[in-house]
PDB file of N, H, CA, C and O in Angstrom:
ATOM      1  N   MET A   1    -164.844 -10.380  57.577  1.00  0.00           N
ATOM      2  CA  MET A   1    -163.764  -9.480  57.819  1.00  0.00           C
ATOM      3  C   MET A   1    -162.427 -10.336  57.881  1.00  0.00           C
ATOM      4  O   MET A   1    -162.349 -11.260  58.691  1.00  0.00           O
ATOM      5  N   ALA A   2    -161.492 -10.066  57.125  1.00  0.00           N
ATOM      6  H   ALA A   2    -161.555  -9.315  56.467  1.00  0.00           H
ATOM      7  CA  ALA A   2    -160.186 -10.723  57.239  1.00  0.00           C
ATOM      8  C   ALA A   2    -159.350 -10.319  58.336  1.00  0.00           C
ATOM      9  O   ALA A   2    -159.323  -9.129  58.652  1.00  0.00           O
ATOM     10  N   SER A   3    -158.650 -11.194  58.967  1.00  0.00           N
ATOM     11  H   SER A   3    -158.672 -12.160  58.710  1.00  0.00           H
ATOM     12  CA  SER A   3    -157.806 -10.756  60.066  1.00  0.00           C
ATOM     13  C   SER A   3    -156.497 -10.149  59.586  1.00  0.00           C
ATOM     14  O   SER A   3    -155.943 -10.536  58.557  1.00  0.00           O
ATOM     15  N   ILE A   4    -156.046  -9.228  60.331  1.00  0.00           N
ATOM     16  H   ILE A   4    -156.496  -8.913  61.166  1.00  0.00           H
ATOM     17  CA  ILE A   4    -154.738  -8.489  59.916  1.00  0.00           C
ATOM     18  C   ILE A   4    -153.667  -9.296  60.519  1.00  0.00           C
ATOM     19  O   ILE A   4    -153.719  -9.703  61.680  1.00  0.00           O
ATOM     20  N   GLN A   5    -152.607  -9.537  59.636  1.00  0.00           N
ATOM     21  H   GLN A   5    -152.565  -9.206  58.693  1.00  0.00           H
ATOM     22  CA  GLN A   5    -151.513 -10.262  60.091  1.00  0.00           C
ATOM     23  C   GLN A   5    -150.554  -9.246  60.991  1.00  0.00           C
ATOM     24  O   GLN A   5    -150.149  -8.188  60.510  1.00  0.00           O
ATOM     25  N   PRO A   6    -150.276  -9.607  62.151  1.00  0.00           N
ATOM     26  CA  PRO A   6    -149.405  -8.737  62.936  1.00  0.00           C
ATOM     27  C   PRO A   6    -147.996  -8.903  62.472  1.00  0.00           C
ATOM     28  O   PRO A   6    -147.614  -9.917  61.888  1.00  0.00           O
ATOM     29  N   LYS A   7    -147.182  -7.811  62.765  1.00  0.00           N
ATOM     30  H   LYS A   7    -147.492  -6.987  63.239  1.00  0.00           H
ATOM     31  CA  LYS A   7    -145.787  -7.841  62.471  1.00  0.00           C
ATOM     32  C   LYS A   7    -145.165  -8.021  63.812  1.00  0.00           C
ATOM     33  O   LYS A   7    -145.619  -7.459  64.809  1.00  0.00           O
ATOM     34  N   PHE A   8    -144.152  -8.784  63.834  1.00  0.00           N
ATOM     35  H   PHE A   8    -143.783  -9.240  63.024  1.00  0.00           H
ATOM     36  CA  PHE A   8    -143.422  -9.097  65.042  1.00  0.00           C
ATOM     37  C   PHE A   8    -141.951  -9.248  64.807  1.00  0.00           C
ATOM     38  O   PHE A   8    -141.544  -9.486  63.669  1.00  0.00           O
ATOM     39  N   GLU A   9    -141.099  -9.120  65.858  1.00  0.00           N
ATOM     40  H   GLU A   9    -141.429  -8.927  66.782  1.00  0.00           H
ATOM     41  CA  GLU A   9    -139.736  -9.443  65.765  1.00  0.00           C
ATOM     42  C   GLU A   9    -139.315 -10.090  67.093  1.00  0.00           C
ATOM     43  O   GLU A   9    -139.913  -9.778  68.123  1.00  0.00           O
ATOM     44  N   PHE A  10    -138.379 -10.917  67.110  1.00  0.00           N
ATOM     45  H   PHE A  10    -137.893 -11.171  66.274  1.00  0.00           H
ATOM     46  CA  PHE A  10    -137.932 -11.609  68.286  1.00  0.00           C
ATOM     47  C   PHE A  10    -136.923 -10.670  69.016  1.00  0.00           C
ATOM     48  O   PHE A  10    -136.135  -9.962  68.391  1.00  0.00           O
ATOM     49  N   ASP A  11    -136.991 -10.704  70.312  1.00  0.00           N
ATOM     50  H   ASP A  11    -137.631 -11.280  70.821  1.00  0.00           H
ATOM     51  CA  ASP A  11    -136.054 -10.045  71.172  1.00  0.00           C
ATOM     52  C   ASP A  11    -134.935 -11.132  71.433  1.00  0.00           C
ATOM     53  O   ASP A  11    -135.187 -12.219  71.953  1.00  0.00           O
ATOM     54  N   ASP A  12    -133.754 -10.760  71.050  1.00  0.00           N
ATOM     55  H   ASP A  12    -133.550  -9.876  70.628  1.00  0.00           H
ATOM     56  CA  ASP A  12    -132.598 -11.660  71.197  1.00  0.00           C
ATOM     57  C   ASP A  12    -132.288 -12.074  72.580  1.00  0.00           C
ATOM     58  O   ASP A  12    -131.626 -13.086  72.809  1.00  0.00           O
ATOM     59  N   ARG A  13    -132.773 -11.278  73.538  1.00  0.00           N
ATOM     60  H   ARG A  13    -133.311 -10.455  73.352  1.00  0.00           H
ATOM     61  CA  ARG A  13    -132.460 -11.610  74.934  1.00  0.00           C
ATOM     62  C   ARG A  13    -133.287 -12.806  75.389  1.00  0.00           C
ATOM     63  O   ARG A  13    -132.949 -13.424  76.398  1.00  0.00           O
ATOM     64  N   PHE A  14    -134.393 -13.164  74.657  1.00  0.00           N
ATOM     65  H   PHE A  14    -134.668 -12.661  73.837  1.00  0.00           H
ATOM     66  CA  PHE A  14    -135.378 -14.168  75.164  1.00  0.00           C
ATOM     67  C   PHE A  14    -135.616 -15.235  74.147  1.00  0.00           C
ATOM     68  O   PHE A  14    -136.486 -16.077  74.371  1.00  0.00           O
ATOM     69  N   SER A  15    -134.899 -15.268  73.024  1.00  0.00           N
ATOM     70  H   SER A  15    -134.193 -14.584  72.842  1.00  0.00           H
ATOM     71  CA  SER A  15    -135.181 -16.179  71.849  1.00  0.00           C
ATOM     72  C   SER A  15    -133.804 -16.787  71.492  1.00  0.00           C
ATOM     73  O   SER A  15    -132.747 -16.177  71.650  1.00  0.00           O
ATOM     74  N   GLU A  16    -133.904 -18.021  71.004  1.00  0.00           N
ATOM     75  H   GLU A  16    -134.763 -18.517  70.876  1.00  0.00           H
ATOM     76  CA  GLU A  16    -132.828 -18.681  70.437  1.00  0.00           C
ATOM     77  C   GLU A  16    -132.580 -18.070  69.050  1.00  0.00           C
ATOM     78  O   GLU A  16    -133.542 -17.662  68.400  1.00  0.00           O
ATOM     79  N   PRO A  17    -131.321 -17.989  68.568  1.00  0.00           N
ATOM     80  CA  PRO A  17    -131.026 -17.383  67.256  1.00  0.00           C
ATOM     81  C   PRO A  17    -131.810 -18.027  66.097  1.00  0.00           C
ATOM     82  O   PRO A  17    -132.154 -17.342  65.134  1.00  0.00           O
ATOM     83  N   GLU A  18    -132.083 -19.287  66.178  1.00  0.00           N
ATOM     84  H   GLU A  18    -131.803 -19.844  66.960  1.00  0.00           H
ATOM     85  CA  GLU A  18    -132.796 -20.007  65.057  1.00  0.00           C
ATOM     86  C   GLU A  18    -134.249 -20.019  65.246  1.00  0.00           C
ATOM     87  O   GLU A  18    -134.923 -20.652  64.434  1.00  0.00           O
ATOM     88  N   ALA A  19    -134.871 -19.345  66.300  1.00  0.00           N
ATOM     89  H   ALA A  19    -134.323 -18.831  66.961  1.00  0.00           H
ATOM     90  CA  ALA A  19    -136.247 -19.297  66.519  1.00  0.00           C
ATOM     91  C   ALA A  19    -137.031 -18.723  65.436  1.00  0.00           C
ATOM     92  O   ALA A  19    -136.606 -17.737  64.834  1.00  0.00           O
ATOM     93  N   LYS A  20    -138.120 -19.252  65.148  1.00  0.00           N
ATOM     94  H   LYS A  20    -138.466 -20.053  65.637  1.00  0.00           H
ATOM     95  CA  LYS A  20    -139.083 -18.704  64.056  1.00  0.00           C
ATOM     96  C   LYS A  20    -140.515 -18.592  64.693  1.00  0.00           C
ATOM     97  O   LYS A  20    -140.924 -19.390  65.535  1.00  0.00           O
ATOM     98  N   GLY A  21    -141.195 -17.592  64.242  1.00  0.00           N
ATOM     99  H   GLY A  21    -140.863 -16.944  63.557  1.00  0.00           H
ATOM    100  CA  GLY A  21    -142.547 -17.271  64.690  1.00  0.00           C
ATOM    101  C   GLY A  21    -143.568 -18.324  64.160  1.00  0.00           C
ATOM    102  O   GLY A  21    -143.407 -18.888  63.077  1.00  0.00           O
ATOM    103  N   THR A  22    -144.596 -18.550  64.961  1.00  0.00           N
ATOM    104  H   THR A  22    -144.727 -18.092  65.840  1.00  0.00           H
ATOM    105  CA  THR A  22    -145.707 -19.324  64.509  1.00  0.00           C
ATOM    106  C   THR A  22    -146.409 -18.677  63.373  1.00  0.00           C
ATOM    107  O   THR A  22    -146.728 -17.493  63.483  1.00  0.00           O
ATOM    108  N   PRO A  23    -146.687 -19.357  62.263  1.00  0.00           N
ATOM    109  CA  PRO A  23    -147.402 -18.737  61.194  1.00  0.00           C
ATOM    110  C   PRO A  23    -148.740 -18.224  61.650  1.00  0.00           C
ATOM    111  O   PRO A  23    -149.423 -18.920  62.401  1.00  0.00           O
ATOM    112  N   TRP A  24    -149.170 -16.999  61.222  1.00  0.00           N
ATOM    113  H   TRP A  24    -148.616 -16.434  60.611  1.00  0.00           H
ATOM    114  CA  TRP A  24    -150.364 -16.394  61.746  1.00  0.00           C
ATOM    115  C   TRP A  24    -151.633 -17.224  61.487  1.00  0.00           C
ATOM    116  O   TRP A  24    -152.522 -17.297  62.336  1.00  0.00           O
ATOM    117  N   ASP A  25    -151.699 -17.835  60.323  1.00  0.00           N
ATOM    118  H   ASP A  25    -150.977 -17.775  59.634  1.00  0.00           H
ATOM    119  CA  ASP A  25    -152.807 -18.677  60.020  1.00  0.00           C
ATOM    120  C   ASP A  25    -153.005 -19.836  61.086  1.00  0.00           C
ATOM    121  O   ASP A  25    -154.118 -20.192  61.474  1.00  0.00           O
ATOM    122  N   GLY A  26    -151.847 -20.369  61.504  1.00  0.00           N
ATOM    123  H   GLY A  26    -150.943 -20.080  61.188  1.00  0.00           H
ATOM    124  CA  GLY A  26    -151.937 -21.435  62.521  1.00  0.00           C
ATOM    125  C   GLY A  26    -152.348 -20.888  63.876  1.00  0.00           C
ATOM    126  O   GLY A  26    -153.088 -21.565  64.588  1.00  0.00           O
ATOM    127  N   ALA A  27    -151.904 -19.686  64.277  1.00  0.00           N
ATOM    128  H   ALA A  27    -151.303 -19.135  63.698  1.00  0.00           H
ATOM    129  CA  ALA A  27    -152.353 -19.021  65.484  1.00  0.00           C
ATOM    130  C   ALA A  27    -153.810 -18.741  65.440  1.00  0.00           C
ATOM    131  O   ALA A  27    -154.523 -18.978  66.416  1.00  0.00           O
ATOM    132  N   VAL A  28    -154.272 -18.243  64.335  1.00  0.00           N
ATOM    133  H   VAL A  28    -153.693 -18.051  63.542  1.00  0.00           H
ATOM    134  CA  VAL A  28    -155.733 -17.975  64.267  1.00  0.00           C
ATOM    135  C   VAL A  28    -156.542 -19.173  64.421  1.00  0.00           C
ATOM    136  O   VAL A  28    -157.552 -19.145  65.123  1.00  0.00           O
ATOM    137  N   ARG A  29    -156.134 -20.316  63.757  1.00  0.00           N
ATOM    138  H   ARG A  29    -155.313 -20.339  63.187  1.00  0.00           H
ATOM    139  CA  ARG A  29    -156.803 -21.587  63.907  1.00  0.00           C
ATOM    140  C   ARG A  29    -156.819 -22.028  65.308  1.00  0.00           C
ATOM    141  O   ARG A  29    -157.849 -22.573  65.705  1.00  0.00           O
ATOM    142  N   VAL A  30    -155.861 -21.879  66.094  1.00  0.00           N
ATOM    143  H   VAL A  30    -155.025 -21.436  65.772  1.00  0.00           H
ATOM    144  CA  VAL A  30    -155.808 -22.237  67.542  1.00  0.00           C
ATOM    145  C   VAL A  30    -156.835 -21.342  68.345  1.00  0.00           C
ATOM    146  O   VAL A  30    -157.629 -21.849  69.137  1.00  0.00           O
ATOM    147  N   LEU A  31    -156.778 -20.020  68.103  1.00  0.00           N
ATOM    148  H   LEU A  31    -156.134 -19.609  67.459  1.00  0.00           H
ATOM    149  CA  LEU A  31    -157.672 -19.137  68.777  1.00  0.00           C
ATOM    150  C   LEU A  31    -159.116 -19.380  68.471  1.00  0.00           C
ATOM    151  O   LEU A  31    -159.958 -19.317  69.367  1.00  0.00           O
ATOM    152  N   LYS A  32    -159.433 -19.661  67.204  1.00  0.00           N
ATOM    153  H   LYS A  32    -158.749 -19.712  66.476  1.00  0.00           H
ATOM    154  CA  LYS A  32    -160.815 -20.062  66.795  1.00  0.00           C
ATOM    155  C   LYS A  32    -161.293 -21.221  67.430  1.00  0.00           C
ATOM    156  O   LYS A  32    -162.466 -21.273  67.801  1.00  0.00           O
ATOM    157  N   GLU A  33    -160.411 -22.278  67.618  1.00  0.00           N
ATOM    158  H   GLU A  33    -159.459 -22.235  67.317  1.00  0.00           H
ATOM    159  CA  GLU A  33    -160.852 -23.575  68.069  1.00  0.00           C
ATOM    160  C   GLU A  33    -160.888 -23.692  69.554  1.00  0.00           C
ATOM    161  O   GLU A  33    -161.556 -24.588  70.068  1.00  0.00           O
ATOM    162  N   SER A  34    -160.177 -22.801  70.313  1.00  0.00           N
ATOM    163  H   SER A  34    -159.634 -22.073  69.895  1.00  0.00           H
ATOM    164  CA  SER A  34    -160.103 -22.888  71.739  1.00  0.00           C
ATOM    165  C   SER A  34    -161.358 -22.359  72.455  1.00  0.00           C
ATOM    166  O   SER A  34    -162.113 -21.562  71.898  1.00  0.00           O
ATOM    167  N   GLU A  35    -161.550 -22.787  73.615  1.00  0.00           N
ATOM    168  H   GLU A  35    -160.936 -23.434  74.068  1.00  0.00           H
ATOM    169  CA  GLU A  35    -162.687 -22.278  74.465  1.00  0.00           C
ATOM    170  C   GLU A  35    -162.249 -21.591  75.688  1.00  0.00           C
ATOM    171  O   GLU A  35    -163.001 -20.806  76.266  1.00  0.00           O
ATOM    172  N   LEU A  36    -161.055 -21.855  76.106  1.00  0.00           N
ATOM    173  H   LEU A  36    -160.444 -22.492  75.636  1.00  0.00           H
ATOM    174  CA  LEU A  36    -160.511 -21.245  77.283  1.00  0.00           C
ATOM    175  C   LEU A  36    -159.078 -20.690  76.959  1.00  0.00           C
ATOM    176  O   LEU A  36    -158.281 -21.377  76.321  1.00  0.00           O
ATOM    177  N   TYR A  37    -158.781 -19.494  77.389  1.00  0.00           N
ATOM    178  H   TYR A  37    -159.429 -18.935  77.908  1.00  0.00           H
ATOM    179  CA  TYR A  37    -157.585 -18.842  77.143  1.00  0.00           C
ATOM    180  C   TYR A  37    -156.949 -18.402  78.406  1.00  0.00           C
ATOM    181  O   TYR A  37    -157.629 -18.110  79.390  1.00  0.00           O
ATOM    182  N   TRP A  38    -155.647 -18.349  78.395  1.00  0.00           N
ATOM    183  H   TRP A  38    -155.095 -18.586  77.596  1.00  0.00           H
ATOM    184  CA  TRP A  38    -154.826 -17.900  79.599  1.00  0.00           C
ATOM    185  C   TRP A  38    -154.435 -16.474  79.277  1.00  0.00           C
ATOM    186  O   TRP A  38    -153.674 -16.254  78.334  1.00  0.00           O
ATOM    187  N   ILE A  39    -154.943 -15.458  80.050  1.00  0.00           N
ATOM    188  H   ILE A  39    -155.561 -15.636  80.816  1.00  0.00           H
ATOM    189  CA  ILE A  39    -154.589 -14.064  79.854  1.00  0.00           C
ATOM    190  C   ILE A  39    -153.562 -13.679  80.843  1.00  0.00           C
ATOM    191  O   ILE A  39    -153.727 -13.926  82.038  1.00  0.00           O
ATOM    192  N   THR A  40    -152.464 -13.059  80.376  1.00  0.00           N
ATOM    193  H   THR A  40    -152.330 -12.858  79.405  1.00  0.00           H
ATOM    194  CA  THR A  40    -151.367 -12.641  81.216  1.00  0.00           C
ATOM    195  C   THR A  40    -151.294 -11.103  81.218  1.00  0.00           C
ATOM    196  O   THR A  40    -151.265 -10.479  80.157  1.00  0.00           O
ATOM    197  N   THR A  41    -151.266 -10.523  82.370  1.00  0.00           N
ATOM    198  H   THR A  41    -151.289 -11.029  83.232  1.00  0.00           H
ATOM    199  CA  THR A  41    -151.089  -9.077  82.492  1.00  0.00           C
ATOM    200  C   THR A  41    -150.047  -8.777  83.501  1.00  0.00           C
ATOM    201  O   THR A  41    -149.552  -9.686  84.168  1.00  0.00           O
ATOM    202  N   VAL A  42    -149.703  -7.565  83.638  1.00  0.00           N
ATOM    203  H   VAL A  42    -150.106  -6.827  83.097  1.00  0.00           H
ATOM    204  CA  VAL A  42    -148.738  -7.181  84.653  1.00  0.00           C
ATOM    205  C   VAL A  42    -149.441  -6.157  85.662  1.00  0.00           C
ATOM    206  O   VAL A  42    -149.984  -5.136  85.240  1.00  0.00           O
ATOM    207  N   ARG A  43    -149.403  -6.461  86.903  1.00  0.00           N
ATOM    208  H   ARG A  43    -148.962  -7.291  87.246  1.00  0.00           H
ATOM    209  CA  ARG A  43    -150.100  -5.570  87.909  1.00  0.00           C
ATOM    210  C   ARG A  43    -149.248  -4.257  88.143  1.00  0.00           C
ATOM    211  O   ARG A  43    -148.080  -4.201  87.759  1.00  0.00           O
ATOM    212  N   ARG A  44    -149.814  -3.297  88.728  1.00  0.00           N
ATOM    213  H   ARG A  44    -150.763  -3.342  89.040  1.00  0.00           H
ATOM    214  CA  ARG A  44    -149.227  -2.009  88.931  1.00  0.00           C
ATOM    215  C   ARG A  44    -147.923  -2.107  89.565  1.00  0.00           C
ATOM    216  O   ARG A  44    -147.030  -1.322  89.247  1.00  0.00           O
ATOM    217  N   GLN A  45    -147.727  -3.116  90.536  1.00  0.00           N
ATOM    218  H   GLN A  45    -148.452  -3.754  90.794  1.00  0.00           H
ATOM    219  CA  GLN A  45    -146.498  -3.270  91.307  1.00  0.00           C
ATOM    220  C   GLN A  45    -145.426  -4.020  90.436  1.00  0.00           C
ATOM    221  O   GLN A  45    -144.296  -4.240  90.870  1.00  0.00           O
ATOM    222  N   GLY A  46    -145.836  -4.394  89.200  1.00  0.00           N
ATOM    223  H   GLY A  46    -146.754  -4.215  88.848  1.00  0.00           H
ATOM    224  CA  GLY A  46    -144.893  -5.066  88.283  1.00  0.00           C
ATOM    225  C   GLY A  46    -144.916  -6.602  88.350  1.00  0.00           C
ATOM    226  O   GLY A  46    -144.146  -7.277  87.666  1.00  0.00           O
ATOM    227  N   LYS A  47    -145.794  -7.123  89.167  1.00  0.00           N
ATOM    228  H   LYS A  47    -146.419  -6.575  89.722  1.00  0.00           H
ATOM    229  CA  LYS A  47    -145.952  -8.613  89.303  1.00  0.00           C
ATOM    230  C   LYS A  47    -146.856  -9.104  88.212  1.00  0.00           C
ATOM    231  O   LYS A  47    -147.875  -8.500  87.880  1.00  0.00           O
ATOM    232  N   PRO A  48    -146.421 -10.284  87.638  1.00  0.00           N
ATOM    233  CA  PRO A  48    -147.326 -10.830  86.597  1.00  0.00           C
ATOM    234  C   PRO A  48    -148.539 -11.516  87.200  1.00  0.00           C
ATOM    235  O   PRO A  48    -148.514 -12.042  88.312  1.00  0.00           O
ATOM    236  N   HIS A  49    -149.601 -11.483  86.408  1.00  0.00           N
ATOM    237  H   HIS A  49    -149.621 -11.055  85.504  1.00  0.00           H
ATOM    238  CA  HIS A  49    -150.847 -12.045  86.876  1.00  0.00           C
ATOM    239  C   HIS A  49    -151.405 -12.922  85.651  1.00  0.00           C
ATOM    240  O   HIS A  49    -151.485 -12.396  84.541  1.00  0.00           O
ATOM    241  N   VAL A  50    -151.759 -14.148  85.832  1.00  0.00           N
ATOM    242  H   VAL A  50    -151.694 -14.575  86.734  1.00  0.00           H
ATOM    243  CA  VAL A  50    -152.215 -15.016  84.818  1.00  0.00           C
ATOM    244  C   VAL A  50    -153.516 -15.653  85.343  1.00  0.00           C
ATOM    245  O   VAL A  50    -153.595 -16.123  86.478  1.00  0.00           O
ATOM    246  N   THR A  51    -154.579 -15.645  84.417  1.00  0.00           N
ATOM    247  H   THR A  51    -154.515 -15.264  83.494  1.00  0.00           H
ATOM    248  CA  THR A  51    -155.852 -16.216  84.763  1.00  0.00           C
ATOM    249  C   THR A  51    -156.487 -16.812  83.580  1.00  0.00           C
ATOM    250  O   THR A  51    -156.392 -16.269  82.480  1.00  0.00           O
ATOM    251  N   PRO A  52    -157.176 -17.979  83.775  1.00  0.00           N
ATOM    252  CA  PRO A  52    -157.984 -18.510  82.617  1.00  0.00           C
ATOM    253  C   PRO A  52    -159.251 -17.707  82.417  1.00  0.00           C
ATOM    254  O   PRO A  52    -159.896 -17.277  83.373  1.00  0.00           O
ATOM    255  N   MET A  53    -159.605 -17.506  81.109  1.00  0.00           N
ATOM    256  H   MET A  53    -159.080 -17.855  80.333  1.00  0.00           H
ATOM    257  CA  MET A  53    -160.746 -16.747  80.799  1.00  0.00           C
ATOM    258  C   MET A  53    -161.500 -17.488  79.522  1.00  0.00           C
ATOM    259  O   MET A  53    -160.893 -18.089  78.635  1.00  0.00           O
ATOM    260  N   VAL A  54    -162.751 -17.352  79.587  1.00  0.00           N
ATOM    261  H   VAL A  54    -163.244 -16.864  80.307  1.00  0.00           H
ATOM    262  CA  VAL A  54    -163.539 -17.780  78.437  1.00  0.00           C
ATOM    263  C   VAL A  54    -163.462 -16.626  77.447  1.00  0.00           C
ATOM    264  O   VAL A  54    -163.550 -15.462  77.837  1.00  0.00           O
ATOM    265  N   GLY A  55    -163.289 -16.964  76.094  1.00  0.00           N
ATOM    266  H   GLY A  55    -163.217 -17.910  75.776  1.00  0.00           H
ATOM    267  CA  GLY A  55    -163.190 -15.928  75.152  1.00  0.00           C
ATOM    268  C   GLY A  55    -163.825 -16.320  73.865  1.00  0.00           C
ATOM    269  O   GLY A  55    -164.241 -17.472  73.739  1.00  0.00           O
ATOM    270  N   VAL A  56    -163.934 -15.449  72.890  1.00  0.00           N
ATOM    271  H   VAL A  56    -163.595 -14.514  72.992  1.00  0.00           H
ATOM    272  CA  VAL A  56    -164.488 -15.687  71.572  1.00  0.00           C
ATOM    273  C   VAL A  56    -163.665 -15.036  70.477  1.00  0.00           C
ATOM    274  O   VAL A  56    -163.347 -13.854  70.613  1.00  0.00           O
ATOM    275  N   TRP A  57    -163.306 -15.703  69.428  1.00  0.00           N
ATOM    276  H   TRP A  57    -163.564 -16.662  69.318  1.00  0.00           H
ATOM    277  CA  TRP A  57    -162.654 -15.177  68.278  1.00  0.00           C
ATOM    278  C   TRP A  57    -163.821 -14.922  67.284  1.00  0.00           C
ATOM    279  O   TRP A  57    -164.567 -15.825  66.907  1.00  0.00           O
ATOM    280  N   SER A  58    -163.925 -13.639  66.891  1.00  0.00           N
ATOM    281  H   SER A  58    -163.319 -12.905  67.197  1.00  0.00           H
ATOM    282  CA  SER A  58    -165.042 -13.239  66.007  1.00  0.00           C
ATOM    283  C   SER A  58    -164.602 -12.052  65.075  1.00  0.00           C
ATOM    284  O   SER A  58    -163.980 -11.101  65.546  1.00  0.00           O
ATOM    285  N   ASP A  59    -164.919 -12.120  63.818  1.00  0.00           N
ATOM    286  H   ASP A  59    -165.425 -12.893  63.435  1.00  0.00           H
ATOM    287  CA  ASP A  59    -164.569 -11.013  62.874  1.00  0.00           C
ATOM    288  C   ASP A  59    -163.143 -10.640  62.957  1.00  0.00           C
ATOM    289  O   ASP A  59    -162.835  -9.449  62.919  1.00  0.00           O
ATOM    290  N   GLY A  60    -162.226 -11.590  63.070  1.00  0.00           N
ATOM    291  H   GLY A  60    -162.476 -12.557  63.101  1.00  0.00           H
ATOM    292  CA  GLY A  60    -160.841 -11.269  63.024  1.00  0.00           C
ATOM    293  C   GLY A  60    -160.252 -10.710  64.363  1.00  0.00           C
ATOM    294  O   GLY A  60    -159.133 -10.198  64.359  1.00  0.00           O
ATOM    295  N   ALA A  61    -160.973 -10.801  65.475  1.00  0.00           N
ATOM    296  H   ALA A  61    -161.882 -11.217  65.479  1.00  0.00           H
ATOM    297  CA  ALA A  61    -160.551 -10.171  66.689  1.00  0.00           C
ATOM    298  C   ALA A  61    -160.859 -11.149  67.908  1.00  0.00           C
ATOM    299  O   ALA A  61    -161.751 -11.995  67.850  1.00  0.00           O
ATOM    300  N   MET A  62    -160.099 -10.970  68.938  1.00  0.00           N
ATOM    301  H   MET A  62    -159.374 -10.283  68.985  1.00  0.00           H
ATOM    302  CA  MET A  62    -160.272 -11.766  70.134  1.00  0.00           C
ATOM    303  C   MET A  62    -161.072 -10.919  71.159  1.00  0.00           C
ATOM    304  O   MET A  62    -160.730  -9.761  71.401  1.00  0.00           O
ATOM    305  N   TYR A  63    -162.134 -11.502  71.756  1.00  0.00           N
ATOM    306  H   TYR A  63    -162.411 -12.442  71.559  1.00  0.00           H
ATOM    307  CA  TYR A  63    -162.963 -10.849  72.718  1.00  0.00           C
ATOM    308  C   TYR A  63    -163.046 -11.672  74.004  1.00  0.00           C
ATOM    309  O   TYR A  63    -163.224 -12.888  73.924  1.00  0.00           O
ATOM    310  N   PHE A  64    -162.923 -11.048  75.208  1.00  0.00           N
ATOM    311  H   PHE A  64    -162.779 -10.060  75.272  1.00  0.00           H
ATOM    312  CA  PHE A  64    -163.160 -11.603  76.455  1.00  0.00           C
ATOM    313  C   PHE A  64    -163.541 -10.438  77.344  1.00  0.00           C
ATOM    314  O   PHE A  64    -163.293  -9.265  77.064  1.00  0.00           O
ATOM    315  N   CYS A  65    -164.178 -10.858  78.464  1.00  0.00           N
ATOM    316  H   CYS A  65    -164.380 -11.811  78.692  1.00  0.00           H
ATOM    317  CA  CYS A  65    -164.673  -9.761  79.372  1.00  0.00           C
ATOM    318  C   CYS A  65    -164.287 -10.123  80.843  1.00  0.00           C
ATOM    319  O   CYS A  65    -164.026 -11.289  81.140  1.00  0.00           O
ATOM    320  N   THR A  66    -164.255  -9.139  81.733  1.00  0.00           N
ATOM    321  H   THR A  66    -164.467  -8.192  81.492  1.00  0.00           H
ATOM    322  CA  THR A  66    -164.012  -9.319  83.097  1.00  0.00           C
ATOM    323  C   THR A  66    -165.074  -8.540  83.875  1.00  0.00           C
ATOM    324  O   THR A  66    -166.001  -7.969  83.299  1.00  0.00           O
ATOM    325  N   GLY A  67    -164.916  -8.534  85.146  1.00  0.00           N
ATOM    326  H   GLY A  67    -164.163  -8.997  85.613  1.00  0.00           H
ATOM    327  CA  GLY A  67    -165.879  -7.775  86.000  1.00  0.00           C
ATOM    328  C   GLY A  67    -165.542  -6.272  86.003  1.00  0.00           C
ATOM    329  O   GLY A  67    -164.437  -5.922  85.587  1.00  0.00           O
ATOM    330  N   PRO A  68    -166.409  -5.383  86.438  1.00  0.00           N
ATOM    331  CA  PRO A  68    -166.240  -4.006  86.435  1.00  0.00           C
ATOM    332  C   PRO A  68    -165.054  -3.552  87.157  1.00  0.00           C
ATOM    333  O   PRO A  68    -164.479  -2.530  86.781  1.00  0.00           O
ATOM    334  N   GLY A  69    -164.625  -4.239  88.189  1.00  0.00           N
ATOM    335  H   GLY A  69    -165.091  -5.069  88.495  1.00  0.00           H
ATOM    336  CA  GLY A  69    -163.504  -3.836  89.030  1.00  0.00           C
ATOM    337  C   GLY A  69    -162.117  -4.390  88.556  1.00  0.00           C
ATOM    338  O   GLY A  69    -161.102  -4.138  89.205  1.00  0.00           O
ATOM    339  N   GLU A  70    -162.088  -5.104  87.480  1.00  0.00           N
ATOM    340  H   GLU A  70    -162.912  -5.309  86.953  1.00  0.00           H
ATOM    341  CA  GLU A  70    -160.907  -5.751  87.013  1.00  0.00           C
ATOM    342  C   GLU A  70    -160.109  -4.840  86.145  1.00  0.00           C
ATOM    343  O   GLU A  70    -159.052  -5.230  85.649  1.00  0.00           O
TER     344      GLU A  70
END
């Protein structure tokens, strides 16, 4: 299964005018080769939460799992 290239645009409030996106093929290569990923979410109170997780890139998608209460 081929991966779908996402569409993106930069938010001028957080990017330099000359910023360019990482080519998708390069991002996929890093995802495939990595064994540990940093997952970032936002809690209900609006606070960010970052945690390392083991994951797998398979069939063009990223998979990771957490506990039932997460």
